N, C-alpha and C positions, 0 to 999 in steps of 0.2 A: 693953940686955938690960931695965934699967929701965925705958927710956921703953917698951916695946913691951909691958912689965905694965903701964905705966900706962895707957896707951892699951887695951889691953883690958879694964881694971877700968871703964873709962868706956864702952868698949861696952856691959858687961854693965848698967850700972846704967842704961842708956837703954835698952837690952830691957827690963828690968823696968819702969821707967817705962813704957815703952808697953804692956806688961800691964796693967798697973795700971789703967792709962785706958780701956783695951778694957774688962775688967770694969765698971767703972764703969758705962760706954754702957751695956752689955746688963743692968746692973741696973736703970737711971731708971725706976719706975712705970709712965709711960705707953709704956714699948718694951715691956718683956714682955709685957703682955696681947695685945699684936701678934704678937710672936714665938710664942706659943700658940696663935696661933686653927688650930681645927681642919682636920686633911690638910695644913695647910703648915709648920706649928714643932710639930709634936707628937712631936718624934722629937730624942734629943740628937745625932744622925750631923746633921741637917739645922742645928741650933744653933750646932755647932762650926765647921760651914763656913761660917756665917754671917758669925761672929766673926775666923775667918781670914781671909774677902774686904774685913771692917772695919780688919784690920792696916795699918801703914803700910810700905810695903817702900823698906827701907833701902839703896841702892846704894854703892859705895866705889871711890870712884878708885883705877884703877892706878898704885901708886907701887912702883917696883922697889926690893927690901929691907924696907919698912916695912909697914903696913897701915895705912891711911888710909882715915877713912869718909867715901862719896862722895856728892855732891849727891841730897837726900831729895825726891823727888816722890808728890802724894798720888794713891792707889789706891782707889778706890771702888766695889767692883761693884754692881748695881742694887739699889735699894732697893723694898721690897714692901710695899705698903700699903693695907688693905683698905677698898672703900666702904662708905660708908653707917655709917661709926664714929663713935658716939655722942659722943665725947670725955672730959671736958672739954678747950675748946680754947681756946686753941694748942695744941695736943700735940706733945713729944719728939719727932723724928725720929731725928738722929744729930747728931754735934758735929763739925767740921772744925777740924785745927789744922796750921798749920804748924810746920816745923823751925826755922825762923829767928827764930820769936816768942822766943827768950830774947835773941837778940840786938838785937832792935829791935822796935819797937811796932807790933806788929800787927792791921791794920783788916780786916774779913771783909765781905764784900758779896755780892752774887745777882741773878744775870740770868737772861732766859728768860722761854719762856711759863708763865704764873702766878706770877711775882715781877713782873717790872718791866713785863711783857707782857702783855695778855689772855689769861686772866683777873685781873688786878694782885691783889697782895694774897695769894693762895693763900698762897703758902709765902713764909718770911721766915726771917731769921738775923740771931743777935745778933750785932752788929761786935767786942766784945768775946772773948764764948767761942766763938765760930763754932759754936753750936748751931742747925741748921735745925727750924723750928716745921713744920708745917700748922694753917691758921687756921679752917676748916670742911669739913664730909664732901666727903668724894669722890664721882662716880658713874661708874663703869668706861662707862656707855655712852654717856655724853659725850664722856670723854676717858680711854681706856686706860693712856696714858702721857707723860711729863712728861719733858721735859730741860732741866735747869738749868747754870750753869756760877756755879761758885763762884772767888773772887778773894779773894785775900790782898795786900794794900795797904798803903804803909807813906807817910803824906802822900801820899795819892791816886798814889805810884808803885809800879809794880807790883815784886812781891818775888818772887812764883810765878809762873808758866804757869796760863792759867784751869783749873780742873779741871772737866769735867764730870760732871753727879748725873742718875743715869738714877732715875725713881720709877717704877713699876708699879704701876698699879692691880687690886686683888685684888679680882674679881669676886665676887658674893654673889647669890644665885636672887632677884633683886627685879623679875621681867619674865616675864609669863606668856604660856603661845605665841597667834599671831596666826594666823587664815587668811588666805591672801591674796585671797581670796572670800567674800563673803558668802553665796552659795550658788553648789553646782556642779551641770553637769548632763552625765550619761551618756545611752547610747543601746547596748541591747542587743536583737539577733534573740531573736526569741520559739524560736526552734530551737538556742539557742547551746549549747552543753557545758559541764560542770561543766568550770569553770579559766578559760574564757572570760575575759578582761579586758574590764572595763567602762570605768572611767574610774581617774583619779589625782587625789588631793586632796595639798593643801601646807601646812602652817604652820609660822610661821617666830616665833623666840625672840631676844630682842635680848641676852640674856645670852652668856656667853665659850661659842662653840662647843664648847672643846675642855674644857668640862668639863661636871658632870651637869647641870647648870643649865640648858642650851641639847638635852641630849638629850630630846627628841619620840616619843612614844608615842600610836596610834591603836586607836579601838578604836569599833563599832558599837554605841550607846546605845541607839536605837527604832529600828524599823520599820514603815512604816505603808503597806498594811494589811498584818496579818502570816497572809496566804495565799497559796497553797495550804498553805505554812510559814511557822512563826517566823522562822526563818535563811535566806532565798533568797540570801543575799548573804555575804561575807566581805570582810575587808581586812587586807591587811598593814601590821601595826603599825609598822612601822618604814621603809614605802616607800609608804604611803598606797594603796596600788594596791587598787580594787574588783573584786572580780570573781564567779562565777556562783557558787555555794553548791549548789544542788538543780535537780533538774527542777522541771518544770510552769509556764513561763512559757506565757501565752498572752494576746496581744494582744487579742482578741476577749474575754476577759473582766476583763481587768486592763491597761488600758494605760500605767499609768504605777504606779510607787512612787517613796516618801519615806523618806530615813534618817536620823537623828541620829547628824552623828559629834562624839566629842570627841577633842580633843586634849591630853595633858599633859606637864611637861618632870618632868624628874631622875627617866629612864627609866616616865613612867608615874605615878610619886608625888606629884610637885610640883607647880605651878600647872597651871590647863587652864582649857581655850576647848571649844565646841563651833560647828558648822556643818551646814549641808542640803545634802544632795545628791537631785537632782531625776532617777531612773531613768526614760527612755521604753523601753520595749517595742516595738521594730520590727517589723512585719508580715515573717510568711514565711507561702509557698504552701503551711500544712498544712491548707488544707481546700480538696476538691473540686468543681468548679462543679456543677449539678443542675439538671436540664430539669427549666422547669412543666409540661411538659406530656409525659407516657412515649410518646404515640403519636399519629399520627393519619391521615385519608385525603385525597388529593386526587386532581385530574385535571390532564391535561394535553395539547393537541392534539398530535395527531401531524405529525412533517417540519417541526417548526420548532427552530431552534436560539437559546440563547440566553434560553430563557423560566424565567421565576421557577416553581418550581413550590411553594416552600413555606417559612415562616419559624419556623424553632426560636429560643425564649427563653431562658436559663438564669440562674440566680444563683448568688453567691457570698461565703460570709461574710467570703473577705480583702477588705483594702484597694481599695476601688471607682476605678478610672482606673490602676490600679498591673499591673505584667505577672504578679503573682500573683493577679489578680482576671480581667483582660482573657482573653478564651476565643477558642479555637480548635476544629475539627469536623473532624472525618473520617468517611468511610462505608467501615464498614469489613466490610459484609457488601451482595451485592446488586447491586453495582455492576462485578461483573466484566469488562464489555464496556465499563467508561468512558462508560456514557453522562449521567453525572450529575456536577454539581463543586459543593461546597459550599463558601461563603467567610463570612467575619464580614463582621457590618454594620459601620457606622460608630461605633457608640456601644460596639463588643466585646463587646456582651451576647446578641446572637444570630445566627444561623449562616443565612446563606438559600442554599438549595437551587437548582440551576437545570441544565439541561439544555445539555451540549455537543455531544451529535448528535440525528440526527433519528432520533426515534424512528416504529417500524412497526408499527401497529397490528396485522396481520397474521399477524406475528412473534413479538412478546410484548405483550400486552395491557397486562399487568399487570407493577408492579416494586414488589418488598419490599425498603426499607433501611435498614440497620441504622446509627445517626448517633451517636457519644462524642462527648462533649466534652472538652477538656484547657482547661488556661492555657498562657498563652505561656512561661509561668516552671516549670521542671521542678518536682515535688512536692518538698517536704523531708523529707519521709517518707513511707510508704507509706500508700495512701488508696485507695479503692472510687471508680472514675469513675462516671459516670453516662450510660445510653447510652437511645436515643429509635428507635422503630419508625415508618417513614413508608412508606406503602401510596398509589404513583404507579399510576392508572388511565389509557391511553392514550387518547383521542378517535379514533375512526375519521372520517378525511377522505378527499376525495374528492380522489387522485392523480394525478398527471401519467404519461401514457403513456411508457415510457422505451424508447429502440431500443439496437437490438441488431444489430451494435456502436456505437455513439455517433456514430461519425465511419466512411463506407464513399469508398474511392477506389476510382476507374476511369480505366481508360485507352481515347479512343475518337479514331478519327484527326479532323479538325476537317473534312474533307471526305465525313463518313457523311451517307446518306441521312437526307431527313426522314422522321421513322415510325421510325427505325433505335430500337432499345432501346439502352437506356443504363446502367441498373442495378434494382434491383429493394430496395427499402427496409424494415426490417421493425422495428415496436415492440410491446412488451406492456404491460400496463395493469396495475401492482402491485395493486390492488384485485381482486384473485381473487373475494373473496368477491360481487362486486357485479354479475358477470354484464355488462360491457358491452362495445360496440363501437368498433372505431378506427378513423378516418377520415387521408387526408393529405390534404396542401397544400403547395405550393413557398414559401416566406418571400419569400425576397430574388431571385427570378431576376431580376436587375437586367435582362441581355441580353435575357431574353426568347426563350429556346433552346428551353427545356425544358419538358413538361407529367409532367403525375403522375397516375397511375390512383388515385382519392380512395378506392379500398376494397381493391384489392390493393397498391398502392404501388410500383407500375412506374413508370421514368421511362424518355419517349421524348422524341426530338430534333422537336421543333414548327417552327425554323427553324433555316438552316444556318449553321454556329456559323465562328467564325475566331479561330483562335489567337494571331493577331495583334491582337487589338480591348483596346482598352484595359480591359474588363472582365477580360482575364486578365491574369493577375499570374504570372511565371515557369513559362507553357507552366498554367497552374494554372486551372481556372472554379469556383469554390466558390459552392454555395445551400445554404442553408437549408432545410430540409425540417421539416413541424410534422406532428405528430399530436395527437388531439385525441378524448376520450370523447366518449358521448351523455348523460352525467348532464346533470340540469336545470343544472346548473353546472358546464360543460364545463371540464374541465384542459386543459392544451397540454404536451405534452413538444417537445423541439425534437432534431433531431440536423442532423450535414452529409454534405452528399453534393460530392465533391471529386472533379471532372472533368479529370483528366489529356490536354491536346489533343495528340494527335501531328502534326507539320509536315507541311503539304504543299508542293509549290513554286507557289504561287500566286499569289507577288507577284516585281515585276520590277525589278531593281536599277537606280539613278537618282543621279545626282550631287547631293549636298549642298548645295554651292555652287549660286547662281544670279546670282553677277557676281563678279569676281577685276579684279582691279590686275595691268599690268605695265608693266616700263621697257623703252622702245624698245631701248636700250642695255647689250648684256651685261647681259640682265633674270636674274632668279632665276626659275629654275620655278614656277609656280604648284599647290601644292599641294590638290589635288582628293579629297574624300572621297567614297567610295562607297556607299549605304547601300542595304540589301535586309533586309526584314521579317521573311522568313523564317529559319529556325536553322539550326544549323549542319548541313550538308549539300547545303542549298537555296540556300545565299547563295555566299560565297567560297570556293576564286578566284574574281578577275574577269580579264574580258578588258574590253580598252577599243581601240576602233577610232572613229579619224576618219573620215567621212563626205564623199563628194563630193569636190568643191575646197576643200574644208578643209584638205586634207592639202599642199594647195600649200605655203601659209604656216606651219602650225602641226604640233608634233610632239610626242605623247604618250605616254607609257611607266608599266606598271604592273609592280609586284613581286610575285609568281605565291603570296606569303607574305602579303601585307597588302591591304588597302583602302583605297591612297591611290593615284592617279594623279597626275603629273607633267606638265602643260603648259606649252612654253615654243617661240613663233615662231622659224620657220628662219632668218629674215635678221630686219636693222634693219626695221621698219617704223613708217610713219608715225605720228606720235601722232594719237588717234580713239577710239571706239566699233567694237568691232566683234564678231559673232555667231559660235562655231562651231560646229557641228553632230556630236556623235556617238555611238557606240552602244557599249551596256555590253552585257556577256553575264554571267548565276552561272555554277556550277559545272554547271549542267545546260544551257548555252546557252540559257537565255531570255533575251531580250534586249529593252532599249527605248532608243528615239532620246530622248539629252535637248540642250538648245541649252543655250551658256553663254555669258553678257555679258561680254566683255573690256572692260576701258578700258586702252589703252597712249598712256602716259602720257611725255612728255619728263623722262626720267631714265635714271642709270646704278644698274645693282643690285637693290638692294630699295626700294621704292615706300614713300616716307617723307611727299611730298606729289606730286600731280599736277597735271601743269602740261600744257595742250593750247593751244596755238596757235589765235589764231581763224581763221588762215589754213588750219589743220589740215583737211582731208577728214574728214568722217563717215564712214565705211565701214560698212554694216552689211551685211556679206558673205550678202546673201542666196541669192542664185545667181549664175554665171557670165553667164548668158542676161542680168541685168538690166544688168550692168556694161559689157556688151557691147555693148549697147543704148546705154546712156548716153554711150559714148563716140562712138557712130557719132553721135549724134546731136549732141554738142557739136562734133565735129568739121564737121559740113556746116554746122552753124551760124556755125564759122569759117570755111568756105570762099565761104557770102555774104557775111562779112562782107569777104572781102578780093577778090572780083569786085566788091561796090560800090566799094570805096576804088581799084581799077583804074579802073574806070572814068570817076568825079569827076578822077583822075589824067589821063585821056586828055583830056577834054575841057577841061580847063584848061589845058593845052599851047598849044592856042590862041589862049588868052587872057593871064591871069597864072598862071604855074604855084601850084600850092597850096602847098608849101612851097621856097621859096627854099635854097640851099644854104648856111646858114647853122650854124654848126658851134654844136652841142647843148650846154649844158653839163650836167654829170651832177649825179643826185639821191645826197647822200649820209645814211645811214641811222645815226644815232645813239644808240646803248642806253644812254641817259641818262632814270634816269625823275624825274617832276616838273622839269624844268630844259628851257630853250628849244633848237629844235633849231639847227645848225649849219650849215644847206644853204646851201651857194650859192645865188645867185638864178638862179632858172628863168622865161623871159619865155613864157608860157601863151599869149601872145598868136600865138606862131606856130602854134601847132594849130588855131586860128580864120583863119588867112590864106586868104581866099578866099571864107568863109563869114562873115563880117561882116556883109556884107549882107542874110543870110538868117536874119534872128534865129529864124526861128521855127521853124528845123530844130533840134529835140532827140532825145534817146535817153536811156533810164530801161531802168531792172531790174524789170521784173514777176517779185514773189514775192507769195505767198498771202495772202490775209485772217491777222490773226493770229486765231487759233481755240485754245481749250484741248482740251487735250491727250484723247483718249479713256482710258478706266482697262480696263485688261489683265489676266487673270484668270494671276495668275502661278504658283501652285503648288497641289500637292495636297492639302487639309487632310486632317485626323486624322479617318480610319474614315470616308471620305468615298467614296463607289462610284465605280467606276473609267470606269462608264458615263457620267455625271453630269460628271468632271471633261473625260472626250474630247469632251464637247458643247459646254465652256465653251473647249477647244482649237480645236475648231471655228469659234466665235463670235470669236476673238481673229482669226484669218485675216482674216474679213470683215471685220472693223474695223481690221485693218493695209493691206488695200485700199483702202478708202476713205478713210483717214486724211489729211486736205488737210495737216496739220501735220508730214509724214513727208519729210526729203530725199528727193532731189534737187531742186532747183527749176529748173522752165526761166529763162533770160534770156535776153530777148527785143528786141533793139536795132529803135526805129522810126523811121521815116523819112520826112520828109513831102512830099520834093521829089525823083525820082528821071525820068532819063528826056531829051529834049532841051532844052537850054537849062539843063541842071544845071551848077550853078560846080565839080561833080565830076570827075574823070575816072571813064571808064566799066571798070566791071569785067569787061565783055565778053572780055577778050584771056585770063583766066585761066581756066587748063580743070581740071577735076578728074578725077579717077578715074572707070575707068565701074563705074557701081552693079554690074557682075558680076563685077567684079576683088575679091581678097580685098583688105583694106585693111592700108595696109604703116605702123605707126604707126612707125617707127625713126627717118622722116625726120625726125620733129619734133623730134630731138634735135640737129638744125641749125638747127632757126628761133630760135636764141637762149632764153635766161634766161628771157622768159615763157611758154614752150610747155615749160620744164623739168619741171616738176609732171607737166603731160600724159605726156608723157614715162615719167614713173619710174611711173607708175599703169598704162599701158596696152602701153609697146612690151616690158618685161619678162615682162609676165603672159602674152603671147602666146605668147613659148615656152616658160613653164612649163606652162602649163593643156593638158594634153593628155589630160583624165579627160573621160569621154565617159559617167561611168555615170547615171542617173538619180537623183533625191532618192529616198529612201525611203519609201514610201507612210505610214510610222505613225510622226509627228516631235512631241515635247513640247516645246510654247513656253511659255518660263517667262520 
């Protein structure tokens, strides 16, 4: 118990000692003025609180059953020191003490910015007493707070943990406000309302923003000029926003204002500064444009569109080149029929009046127009607009006659007689006051089918018309009709006459193709297009018939709903050229004969490439009679050759036989292109046996001399008269009769010796048929391979050819 009481007394004495030390610290001569600074240490409450912060905190160790003193640490609150203090320096701030200084010798040291770091030496501490000093005035705007570390050492050995000391520099109003710009600029529309914001200015103060030292207030010190009122603008003293305060801004009078603005801290009572604000007055459309001339009179010719009538000039007080001054124009009266239009010129300050319709002197000789001018941008306030009156006089001109109606359509038959009436056209002269007469004329009667009465306008047929002519489009023949007056400078009007030609069956049907190609083996029929220049009702459906002997080898068919005929051979034909005659009927049984050249090729199906062997006969099947006569002549010539050979053989039997019974070797035919023949040897001397002693005997085939082939008229030309074409067809017949190059050719065997003493046997023992008997060509099939071709041409034909009809009198050779 006594020990506890002793400890308690010791603690009480320590507490009293600490209290005395604190009072000593607080009563220091240089510390009390700092504590008594205005508005900071001016009351006892703050002083007591500061003293309490300076007290050392004693911590007791937790010992069961006893109360023992714990380890003591330094507890120093932030220390406040005013800037710009006048001293004297060094000035005492605070004293640091360690609880262990009673036991050991303590040395105090200081570290941190302002002690042993830049700015070095600003703060110092007494190593023995622990008193902290400041050695020169402080500047809050440079450094507002210092953080130092106090150390308690014993022979350079740390006795206590370093203690942090915070020194706050108390602000004083030592900085005046500064504007962020030397001159501020703003702009406001001249039609702005009161209270409209113009701009905002800003000033800065380096003093503590949390004190009145940095609380700035603004005010307008001066306005230049002070018209129309002294206070045209206002400024918010706290925010620095400048706004409109009164009406009366006019850019055209004063385009710019200058304001002198002041800024002071301590809520307007402290340090101050000034700046300039330039306010530009922006233009608004508060002035209406005005015409330089309020009225004008002009004249314009009639019947002209897009003619410039007049130019109207205007002026505007607003800013030139802006939408507030650029003009636009409107016709508000006198243009009910929309004959005129007014546009703005390129300089935006004039209006160009033009015609957009043809003006008619006879209808309205004078126009009175009321024109108003405004701006591109709407007016900012109510204002009176400017108007001008334009009187337009229409000049009378000689106008062209006008057809009524402008286009006349009539329908006539294409076979209308010459002199027949077609139509009657009529035109009127718009110049009713001139009393002029009108005459008529055809402008583009290209076919020259029509004529017109110059006085009455009656149109008649001058020449026969043809609906199928190339002058006719879609069965319509169009003619331009002219009407002109008898003025000294005649004016001409135009009208259109459309003549619809009704079709007449005046054209024959014909085959469009002139030549086709077919295969001789399983041929695809040739498709032939039938054309008829007549219109529907006089053309198809068509009927096609083969003529004469052409029906023997050919067949043709046509669909009643089609204009295409299919031609095909009845049997396999030898390759060569053929001609087929056919007759085509239209729906009214008007017909025409057409000849088609057919090239039969050695192929199958569809003709891709045509091959005709040189040995193939070139058959131009003109008539059966010519074919039979040719066969008879060829057969008679063959008989003469046989008789001659028999006679020579008979004579040679008495002497030396013409041919001994020597075995004859055969000749093999090899289909090899570009190579050599693999024929076996053939002794040609056997053919000359008995004639070697007569070399002057020879045989030759007489062919016509090579001549150029005559030119034939092939087809009907467009718009050609049929009579002229028939004459050309007749000329083609005469040319064909006298053509020396046309086959067949005559073959003549010439022998220079016959009769007694001939080396060849006599042919007198060979008898032929009587000339009055019907020739039988069937026996040719038994004469061997040399006569096979002749038998194919004539033996079968004699069985099939039973046509006794004559050829048509009208044939188209193409």
